[in-house]
C-alpha positions as CSV (number, residue, x, y, z in Angstrom):
1,M,-6.0,-11.7,25.9
2,F,-2.8,-9.8,25.2
3,G,-2.4,-7.7,22.0
4,P,0.4,-8.2,19.5
5,S,3.9,-7.2,20.6
6,A,5.6,-4.1,19.5
7,E,8.1,-6.1,17.5
8,R,5.3,-7.9,15.7
9,L,3.5,-4.7,14.9
10,E,6.8,-3.2,13.5
11,K,7.2,-6.3,11.3
12,K,3.6,-5.9,10.1
13,L,4.2,-2.2,9.4
14,K,7.3,-3.0,7.4
15,E,5.4,-5.7,5.4
16,L,2.5,-3.3,4.7
17,N,4.9,-0.6,3.4
18,A,6.6,-3.2,1.2
19,V,3.2,-4.1,-0.4
20,K,2.4,-0.5,-0.8
21,G,5.7,-0.1,-2.7
22,E,4.8,-3.0,-5.0
23,Y,1.5,-1.3,-5.9
24,R,3.4,1.9,-6.6
25,N,5.7,0.0,-8.9
26,D,2.7,-1.5,-10.7
27,L,1.3,1.9,-11.2
28,E,4.6,3.2,-12.6
29,G,4.7,0.2,-15.0
30,A,1.2,1.0,-16.2
31,E,2.2,4.6,-16.8
32,K,5.2,3.5,-18.9
33,M,2.9,1.1,-20.8
34,L,0.6,4.1,-21.5
35,K,3.4,6.2,-22.7
36,R,4.6,3.4,-25.0
37,H,1.0,3.1,-26.3
38,E,0.8,-0.5,-25.2
39,I,-2.4,0.2,-23.3
40,D,-5.0,2.9,-24.0
41,Q,-6.2,5.6,-21.6
42,S,-9.3,3.7,-20.4
43,Q,-7.3,0.6,-19.5
44,Y,-4.8,2.8,-17.7
45,D,-7.6,4.6,-15.8
46,R,-9.1,1.2,-14.6
47,V,-5.7,0.0,-13.5
48,K,-4.9,3.3,-11.7
49,A,-8.3,3.3,-9.9
50,R,-7.8,-0.3,-8.7
51,I,-4.3,0.3,-7.5
52,E,-5.2,3.6,-5.8
53,E,-8.0,1.8,-4.0
54,H,-5.6,-0.9,-2.8
55,I,-3.1,1.8,-1.7
56,E,-5.8,3.6,0.2
57,R,-6.8,0.5,2.1
58,L,-3.1,-0.1,2.9
59,N,-2.8,3.5,4.2
60,E,-5.6,2.8,6.6
61,K,-4.0,-0.3,7.9
62,I,-0.6,1.5,8.2
63,R,-2.2,4.3,10.1
64,E,-3.9,1.8,12.5
65,T,-0.7,-0.1,13.0
66,R,1.2,3.1,13.7
67,N,-1.4,4.1,16.3
68,Q,-1.2,0.7,18.0
69,I,2.6,1.0,18.2
70,A,2.3,4.5,19.6
71,Q,-0.1,3.3,22.2
72,M,2.2,0.5,23.3
73,K,5.2,2.9,23.6
74,K,3.3,5.1,26.0
């Protein structure tokens, strides 16, 4: 009946940004492994593609959540 509260949406936004940061850290770790020759380029490319796909999905959720917050504040 009622949508989520603004506080709840702010909390969700904070959590989504934290998860996005974790994915970025994973990508940085993969880059370091590539530079240390612990993984080859094809493995890095697969990891990078997977992580970027996850980040893009998160960006969509973040955008939607920000729009919901903006609508509530009007």
